[in-house]
PyMOL CGO cylinders between C-alpha atoms (Angstrom):
from pymol import cmd
from pymol.cgo import CYLINDER

trace = [
    CYLINDER, -2.56, 51.40, 24.23, 1.02, 52.09, 25.42, 0.3, 1, 1, 1, 1, 1, 1,
    CYLINDER, 1.02, 52.09, 25.42, 0.51, 49.61, 28.45, 0.3, 1, 1, 1, 1, 1, 1,
    CYLINDER, 0.51, 49.61, 28.45, -0.50, 46.80, 26.22, 0.3, 1, 1, 1, 1, 1, 1,
    CYLINDER, -0.50, 46.80, 26.22, 2.75, 47.01, 24.21, 0.3, 1, 1, 1, 1, 1, 1,
    CYLINDER, 2.75, 47.01, 24.21, 5.07, 47.08, 27.43, 0.3, 1, 1, 1, 1, 1, 1,
    CYLINDER, 5.07, 47.08, 27.43, 3.39, 43.80, 28.46, 0.3, 1, 1, 1, 1, 1, 1,
    CYLINDER, 3.39, 43.80, 28.46, 2.79, 42.22, 25.29, 0.3, 1, 1, 1, 1, 1, 1,
    CYLINDER, 2.79, 42.22, 25.29, 5.58, 39.50, 25.34, 0.3, 1, 1, 1, 1, 1, 1,
    CYLINDER, 5.58, 39.50, 25.34, 4.45, 38.54, 28.77, 0.3, 1, 1, 1, 1, 1, 1,
    CYLINDER, 4.45, 38.54, 28.77, 0.76, 38.41, 27.91, 0.3, 1, 1, 1, 1, 1, 1,
    CYLINDER, 0.76, 38.41, 27.91, 1.54, 36.21, 24.80, 0.3, 1, 1, 1, 1, 1, 1,
    CYLINDER, 1.54, 36.21, 24.80, 3.52, 33.81, 26.83, 0.3, 1, 1, 1, 1, 1, 1,
    CYLINDER, 3.52, 33.81, 26.83, 0.98, 33.58, 29.46, 0.3, 1, 1, 1, 1, 1, 1,
    CYLINDER, 0.98, 33.58, 29.46, -1.59, 33.42, 26.79, 0.3, 1, 1, 1, 1, 1, 1,
    CYLINDER, -1.59, 33.42, 26.79, 0.54, 30.33, 25.12, 0.3, 1, 1, 1, 1, 1, 1,
    CYLINDER, 0.54, 30.33, 25.12, 0.94, 28.40, 28.47, 0.3, 1, 1, 1, 1, 1, 1,
    CYLINDER, 0.94, 28.40, 28.47, -2.82, 28.75, 29.29, 0.3, 1, 1, 1, 1, 1, 1,
    CYLINDER, -2.82, 28.75, 29.29, -3.52, 27.43, 25.91, 0.3, 1, 1, 1, 1, 1, 1,
    CYLINDER, -3.52, 27.43, 25.91, -1.05, 24.58, 26.51, 0.3, 1, 1, 1, 1, 1, 1,
    CYLINDER, -1.05, 24.58, 26.51, -2.63, 23.75, 29.73, 0.3, 1, 1, 1, 1, 1, 1,
    CYLINDER, -2.63, 23.75, 29.73, -6.01, 23.75, 28.63, 0.3, 1, 1, 1, 1, 1, 1,
    CYLINDER, -6.01, 23.75, 28.63, -5.31, 21.47, 25.62, 0.3, 1, 1, 1, 1, 1, 1,
    CYLINDER, -5.31, 21.47, 25.62, -3.40, 19.16, 27.43, 0.3, 1, 1, 1, 1, 1, 1,
    CYLINDER, -3.40, 19.16, 27.43, -4.87, 19.24, 31.11, 0.3, 1, 1, 1, 1, 1, 1,
    CYLINDER, -4.87, 19.24, 31.11, -8.71, 19.84, 30.08, 0.3, 1, 1, 1, 1, 1, 1,
    CYLINDER, -8.71, 19.84, 30.08, -9.17, 18.48, 26.93, 0.3, 1, 1, 1, 1, 1, 1,
    CYLINDER, -9.17, 18.48, 26.93, -6.68, 15.58, 26.89, 0.3, 1, 1, 1, 1, 1, 1,
    CYLINDER, -6.68, 15.58, 26.89, -4.77, 16.31, 23.74, 0.3, 1, 1, 1, 1, 1, 1,
    CYLINDER, -4.77, 16.31, 23.74, -7.67, 15.61, 21.63, 0.3, 1, 1, 1, 1, 1, 1,
    CYLINDER, -7.67, 15.61, 21.63, -8.09, 18.49, 19.19, 0.3, 1, 1, 1, 1, 1, 1,
    CYLINDER, -8.09, 18.49, 19.19, -4.54, 19.65, 19.05, 0.3, 1, 1, 1, 1, 1, 1,
    CYLINDER, -4.54, 19.65, 19.05, -5.35, 23.23, 17.50, 0.3, 1, 1, 1, 1, 1, 1,
    CYLINDER, -5.35, 23.23, 17.50, -4.98, 24.89, 20.95, 0.3, 1, 1, 1, 1, 1, 1,
    CYLINDER, -4.98, 24.89, 20.95, -1.46, 23.32, 21.32, 0.3, 1, 1, 1, 1, 1, 1,
    CYLINDER, -1.46, 23.32, 21.32, -0.12, 24.62, 18.09, 0.3, 1, 1, 1, 1, 1, 1,
    CYLINDER, -0.12, 24.62, 18.09, -1.81, 28.11, 18.80, 0.3, 1, 1, 1, 1, 1, 1,
    CYLINDER, -1.81, 28.11, 18.80, -0.27, 27.98, 22.32, 0.3, 1, 1, 1, 1, 1, 1,
    CYLINDER, -0.27, 27.98, 22.32, 3.25, 27.01, 21.06, 0.3, 1, 1, 1, 1, 1, 1,
    CYLINDER, 3.25, 27.01, 21.06, 2.96, 29.71, 18.45, 0.3, 1, 1, 1, 1, 1, 1,
    CYLINDER, 2.96, 29.71, 18.45, 1.94, 32.16, 21.07, 0.3, 1, 1, 1, 1, 1, 1,
    CYLINDER, 1.94, 32.16, 21.07, 4.48, 31.16, 23.58, 0.3, 1, 1, 1, 1, 1, 1,
    CYLINDER, 4.48, 31.16, 23.58, 7.48, 31.21, 20.76, 0.3, 1, 1, 1, 1, 1, 1,
    CYLINDER, 7.48, 31.21, 20.76, 6.29, 34.71, 19.70, 0.3, 1, 1, 1, 1, 1, 1,
    CYLINDER, 6.29, 34.71, 19.70, 6.30, 35.97, 23.29, 0.3, 1, 1, 1, 1, 1, 1,
    CYLINDER, 6.30, 35.97, 23.29, 9.83, 34.69, 23.75, 0.3, 1, 1, 1, 1, 1, 1,
    CYLINDER, 9.83, 34.69, 23.75, 11.01, 36.28, 20.67, 0.3, 1, 1, 1, 1, 1, 1,
    CYLINDER, 11.01, 36.28, 20.67, 9.62, 39.50, 21.45, 0.3, 1, 1, 1, 1, 1, 1,
    CYLINDER, 9.62, 39.50, 21.45, 10.92, 39.40, 25.21, 0.3, 1, 1, 1, 1, 1, 1,
    CYLINDER, 10.92, 39.40, 25.21, 14.66, 38.77, 23.72, 0.3, 1, 1, 1, 1, 1, 1,
    CYLINDER, 14.66, 38.77, 23.72, 14.16, 41.48, 21.14, 0.3, 1, 1, 1, 1, 1, 1,
    CYLINDER, 14.16, 41.48, 21.14, 14.25, 39.39, 17.85, 0.3, 1, 1, 1, 1, 1, 1,
    CYLINDER, 14.25, 39.39, 17.85, 10.72, 40.62, 16.73, 0.3, 1, 1, 1, 1, 1, 1,
    CYLINDER, 10.72, 40.62, 16.73, 9.45, 44.30, 17.67, 0.3, 1, 1, 1, 1, 1, 1,
    CYLINDER, 9.45, 44.30, 17.67, 6.97, 44.59, 20.39, 0.3, 1, 1, 1, 1, 1, 1,
    CYLINDER, 6.97, 44.59, 20.39, 4.02, 45.54, 18.33, 0.3, 1, 1, 1, 1, 1, 1,
    CYLINDER, 4.02, 45.54, 18.33, 0.38, 43.95, 18.18, 0.3, 1, 1, 1, 1, 1, 1,
    CYLINDER, 0.38, 43.95, 18.18, 0.80, 43.28, 14.21, 0.3, 1, 1, 1, 1, 1, 1,
    CYLINDER, 0.80, 43.28, 14.21, 4.24, 41.90, 14.89, 0.3, 1, 1, 1, 1, 1, 1,
    CYLINDER, 4.24, 41.90, 14.89, 2.57, 39.52, 17.78, 0.3, 1, 1, 1, 1, 1, 1,
    CYLINDER, 2.57, 39.52, 17.78, -0.23, 38.27, 15.63, 0.3, 1, 1, 1, 1, 1, 1,
    CYLINDER, -0.23, 38.27, 15.63, 2.08, 37.62, 12.52, 0.3, 1, 1, 1, 1, 1, 1,
    CYLINDER, 2.08, 37.62, 12.52, 4.67, 35.67, 14.69, 0.3, 1, 1, 1, 1, 1, 1,
    CYLINDER, 4.67, 35.67, 14.69, 2.10, 33.94, 16.39, 0.3, 1, 1, 1, 1, 1, 1,
    CYLINDER, 2.10, 33.94, 16.39, 0.60, 32.69, 13.29, 0.3, 1, 1, 1, 1, 1, 1,
    CYLINDER, 0.60, 32.69, 13.29, 3.57, 31.78, 11.61, 0.3, 1, 1, 1, 1, 1, 1,
    CYLINDER, 3.57, 31.78, 11.61, 5.13, 29.99, 14.41, 0.3, 1, 1, 1, 1, 1, 1,
    CYLINDER, 5.13, 29.99, 14.41, 1.81, 28.24, 15.13, 0.3, 1, 1, 1, 1, 1, 1,
    CYLINDER, 1.81, 28.24, 15.13, 1.62, 27.12, 11.27, 0.3, 1, 1, 1, 1, 1, 1,
    CYLINDER, 1.62, 27.12, 11.27, 5.31, 25.87, 11.70, 0.3, 1, 1, 1, 1, 1, 1,
    CYLINDER, 5.31, 25.87, 11.70, 4.52, 23.86, 14.58, 0.3, 1, 1, 1, 1, 1, 1,
    CYLINDER, 4.52, 23.86, 14.58, 1.55, 22.36, 13.19, 0.3, 1, 1, 1, 1, 1, 1,
    CYLINDER, 1.55, 22.36, 13.19, 3.44, 21.34, 10.05, 0.3, 1, 1, 1, 1, 1, 1,
    CYLINDER, 3.44, 21.34, 10.05, 6.23, 19.91, 11.99, 0.3, 1, 1, 1, 1, 1, 1,
    CYLINDER, 6.23, 19.91, 11.99, 4.35, 18.32, 14.89, 0.3, 1, 1, 1, 1, 1, 1,
    CYLINDER, 4.35, 18.32, 14.89, 0.96, 17.24, 13.15, 0.3, 1, 1, 1, 1, 1, 1,
    CYLINDER, 0.96, 17.24, 13.15, 2.16, 13.69, 11.70, 0.3, 1, 1, 1, 1, 1, 1,
    CYLINDER, 2.16, 13.69, 11.70, 3.97, 12.63, 15.05, 0.3, 1, 1, 1, 1, 1, 1,
    CYLINDER, 3.97, 12.63, 15.05, 1.30, 13.75, 17.16, 0.3, 1, 1, 1, 1, 1, 1,
    CYLINDER, 1.30, 13.75, 17.16, -1.46, 12.28, 15.18, 0.3, 1, 1, 1, 1, 1, 1,
    CYLINDER, -1.46, 12.28, 15.18, 0.42, 8.82, 15.31, 0.3, 1, 1, 1, 1, 1, 1,
    CYLINDER, 0.42, 8.82, 15.31, 0.64, 9.35, 18.94, 0.3, 1, 1, 1, 1, 1, 1,
    CYLINDER, 0.64, 9.35, 18.94, -3.18, 9.60, 19.19, 0.3, 1, 1, 1, 1, 1, 1,
    CYLINDER, -3.18, 9.60, 19.19, -3.84, 6.70, 16.97, 0.3, 1, 1, 1, 1, 1, 1,
    CYLINDER, -3.84, 6.70, 16.97, -1.73, 4.37, 19.04, 0.3, 1, 1, 1, 1, 1, 1,
    CYLINDER, -1.73, 4.37, 19.04, -3.82, 1.64, 20.50, 0.3, 1, 1, 1, 1, 1, 1,
    CYLINDER, -3.82, 1.64, 20.50, -3.43, -0.81, 22.97, 0.3, 1, 1, 1, 1, 1, 1,
    CYLINDER, -3.43, -0.81, 22.97, -3.88, -4.38, 21.42, 0.3, 1, 1, 1, 1, 1, 1,
    CYLINDER, -3.88, -4.38, 21.42, -3.80, -6.24, 24.92, 0.3, 1, 1, 1, 1, 1, 1,
    CYLINDER, -3.80, -6.24, 24.92, -7.01, -8.51, 25.58, 0.3, 1, 1, 1, 1, 1, 1,
    CYLINDER, -7.01, -8.51, 25.58, -9.15, -7.09, 28.27, 0.3, 1, 1, 1, 1, 1, 1,
    CYLINDER, -9.15, -7.09, 28.27, -9.68, -9.27, 31.34, 0.3, 1, 1, 1, 1, 1, 1,
    CYLINDER, -9.68, -9.27, 31.34, -12.94, -9.36, 33.37, 0.3, 1, 1, 1, 1, 1, 1,
    CYLINDER, -12.94, -9.36, 33.37, -14.46, -10.75, 36.47, 0.3, 1, 1, 1, 1, 1, 1,
    CYLINDER, -14.46, -10.75, 36.47, -16.99, -12.29, 34.48, 0.3, 1, 1, 1, 1, 1, 1,
    CYLINDER, -16.99, -12.29, 34.48, -14.60, -14.67, 32.72, 0.3, 1, 1, 1, 1, 1, 1,
    CYLINDER, -14.60, -14.67, 32.72, -15.40, -18.13, 34.44, 0.3, 1, 1, 1, 1, 1, 1,
    CYLINDER, -15.40, -18.13, 34.44, -18.93, -16.92, 35.50, 0.3, 1, 1, 1, 1, 1, 1,
    CYLINDER, -18.93, -16.92, 35.50, -21.31, -19.81, 35.15, 0.3, 1, 1, 1, 1, 1, 1,
    CYLINDER, -21.31, -19.81, 35.15, -25.16, -19.76, 34.52, 0.3, 1, 1, 1, 1, 1, 1,
    CYLINDER, -25.16, -19.76, 34.52, -27.85, -21.41, 32.75, 0.3, 1, 1, 1, 1, 1, 1,
    CYLINDER, -27.85, -21.41, 32.75, -29.02, -20.50, 29.33, 0.3, 1, 1, 1, 1, 1, 1,
    CYLINDER, -29.02, -20.50, 29.33, -32.86, -19.90, 28.70, 0.3, 1, 1, 1, 1, 1, 1,
    CYLINDER, -32.86, -19.90, 28.70, -33.02, -20.32, 24.85, 0.3, 1, 1, 1, 1, 1, 1,
    CYLINDER, -33.02, -20.32, 24.85, -30.90, -22.26, 22.33, 0.3, 1, 1, 1, 1, 1, 1,
    CYLINDER, -30.90, -22.26, 22.33, -27.67, -20.55, 21.30, 0.3, 1, 1, 1, 1, 1, 1,
    CYLINDER, -27.67, -20.55, 21.30, -25.70, -21.21, 18.10, 0.3, 1, 1, 1, 1, 1, 1,
    CYLINDER, -25.70, -21.21, 18.10, -23.46, -18.89, 16.23, 0.3, 1, 1, 1, 1, 1, 1,
    CYLINDER, -23.46, -18.89, 16.23, -25.92, -17.49, 14.01, 0.3, 1, 1, 1, 1, 1, 1,
    CYLINDER, -25.92, -17.49, 14.01, -28.73, -17.12, 16.82, 0.3, 1, 1, 1, 1, 1, 1,
    CYLINDER, -28.73, -17.12, 16.82, -27.27, -15.42, 19.89, 0.3, 1, 1, 1, 1, 1, 1,
    CYLINDER, -27.27, -15.42, 19.89, -29.23, -15.32, 23.21, 0.3, 1, 1, 1, 1, 1, 1,
    CYLINDER, -29.23, -15.32, 23.21, -29.69, -12.78, 26.13, 0.3, 1, 1, 1, 1, 1, 1,
    CYLINDER, -29.69, -12.78, 26.13, -28.96, -12.86, 29.78, 0.3, 1, 1, 1, 1, 1, 1,
    CYLINDER, -28.96, -12.86, 29.78, -29.73, -10.16, 32.19, 0.3, 1, 1, 1, 1, 1, 1,
    CYLINDER, -29.73, -10.16, 32.19, -26.94, -9.89, 34.69, 0.3, 1, 1, 1, 1, 1, 1,
    CYLINDER, -26.94, -9.89, 34.69, -26.37, -7.02, 37.19, 0.3, 1, 1, 1, 1, 1, 1,
    CYLINDER, -26.37, -7.02, 37.19, -28.90, -4.75, 35.81, 0.3, 1, 1, 1, 1, 1, 1,
    CYLINDER, -28.90, -4.75, 35.81, -27.61, -5.00, 32.06, 0.3, 1, 1, 1, 1, 1, 1,
    CYLINDER, -27.61, -5.00, 32.06, -29.01, -7.31, 29.46, 0.3, 1, 1, 1, 1, 1, 1,
    CYLINDER, -29.01, -7.31, 29.46, -26.08, -9.05, 27.72, 0.3, 1, 1, 1, 1, 1, 1,
    CYLINDER, -26.08, -9.05, 27.72, -25.81, -10.57, 24.26, 0.3, 1, 1, 1, 1, 1, 1,
    CYLINDER, -25.81, -10.57, 24.26, -24.72, -14.07, 24.70, 0.3, 1, 1, 1, 1, 1, 1,
    CYLINDER, -24.72, -14.07, 24.70, -22.79, -15.97, 21.61, 0.3, 1, 1, 1, 1, 1, 1,
    CYLINDER, -22.79, -15.97, 21.61, -21.06, -19.10, 21.18, 0.3, 1, 1, 1, 1, 1, 1,
    CYLINDER, -21.06, -19.10, 21.18, -18.88, -21.06, 18.68, 0.3, 1, 1, 1, 1, 1, 1,
    CYLINDER, -18.88, -21.06, 18.68, -20.81, -24.17, 19.01, 0.3, 1, 1, 1, 1, 1, 1,
    CYLINDER, -20.81, -24.17, 19.01, -24.73, -25.16, 19.40, 0.3, 1, 1, 1, 1, 1, 1,
    CYLINDER, -24.73, -25.16, 19.40, -25.89, -25.16, 22.99, 0.3, 1, 1, 1, 1, 1, 1,
    CYLINDER, -25.89, -25.16, 22.99, -29.49, -26.16, 23.97, 0.3, 1, 1, 1, 1, 1, 1,
    CYLINDER, -29.49, -26.16, 23.97, -31.66, -24.43, 26.36, 0.3, 1, 1, 1, 1, 1, 1,
    CYLINDER, -31.66, -24.43, 26.36, -31.29, -25.26, 30.05, 0.3, 1, 1, 1, 1, 1, 1,
    CYLINDER, -31.29, -25.26, 30.05, -27.42, -26.06, 29.76, 0.3, 1, 1, 1, 1, 1, 1,
    CYLINDER, -27.42, -26.06, 29.76, -25.06, -24.66, 31.92, 0.3, 1, 1, 1, 1, 1, 1,
    CYLINDER, -25.06, -24.66, 31.92, -22.56, -22.44, 30.18, 0.3, 1, 1, 1, 1, 1, 1,
    CYLINDER, -22.56, -22.44, 30.18, -19.16, -20.63, 31.30, 0.3, 1, 1, 1, 1, 1, 1,
    CYLINDER, -19.16, -20.63, 31.30, -18.11, -17.27, 30.05, 0.3, 1, 1, 1, 1, 1, 1,
    CYLINDER, -18.11, -17.27, 30.05, -14.85, -17.51, 28.12, 0.3, 1, 1, 1, 1, 1, 1,
    CYLINDER, -14.85, -17.51, 28.12, -14.50, -14.16, 26.71, 0.3, 1, 1, 1, 1, 1, 1,
    CYLINDER, -14.50, -14.16, 26.71, -16.15, -10.74, 27.08, 0.3, 1, 1, 1, 1, 1, 1,
    CYLINDER, -16.15, -10.74, 27.08, -16.70, -7.46, 24.95, 0.3, 1, 1, 1, 1, 1, 1,
    CYLINDER, -16.70, -7.46, 24.95, -19.05, -4.49, 25.43, 0.3, 1, 1, 1, 1, 1, 1,
    CYLINDER, -19.05, -4.49, 25.43, -22.38, -5.98, 25.97, 0.3, 1, 1, 1, 1, 1, 1,
    CYLINDER, -22.38, -5.98, 25.97, -21.47, -9.36, 24.59, 0.3, 1, 1, 1, 1, 1, 1,
    CYLINDER, -21.47, -9.36, 24.59, -20.70, -12.50, 26.52, 0.3, 1, 1, 1, 1, 1, 1,
    CYLINDER, -20.70, -12.50, 26.52, -18.93, -15.29, 24.63, 0.3, 1, 1, 1, 1, 1, 1,
    CYLINDER, -18.93, -15.29, 24.63, -19.67, -18.78, 26.39, 0.3, 1, 1, 1, 1, 1, 1,
    CYLINDER, -19.67, -18.78, 26.39, -19.27, -22.40, 25.99, 0.3, 1, 1, 1, 1, 1, 1,
    CYLINDER, -19.27, -22.40, 25.99, -20.50, -25.38, 27.94, 0.3, 1, 1, 1, 1, 1, 1,
    CYLINDER, -20.50, -25.38, 27.94, -19.28, -25.61, 31.40, 0.3, 1, 1, 1, 1, 1, 1,
    CYLINDER, -19.28, -25.61, 31.40, -17.32, -28.52, 31.96, 0.3, 1, 1, 1, 1, 1, 1,
]
cmd.load_cgo(trace, "trace")
């Protein structure tokens, strides 16, 4: 047990860096709990290394816990806002401008379907389009093509 207390600061620093690397590199900053525990372990290890807190297992656990709590309280809101930041740019697609002929009547209340590239797409329109009309894709969403009559 003597050996563990000699290397406890180094072990905590290594453990903290490993948790930070896993959280950011592997998990993509998705759960944040490892980030806070990693910061707490890293901070406690550094404080042990410079002699601010004693090099005991109890001090390591208490110091890591307190520093993790402080990091979580201080960083939770800014990091959560960073995660919730969404990009509002419109999606561009190679399908915009694609022309095809619809097989069924399409209206704003009754969408149609078209199979393209192995995927069955829902086809919607703001106006009534009779079957057999050539249409052009003006907008795409996930699994949905918004069309208008081709000009």
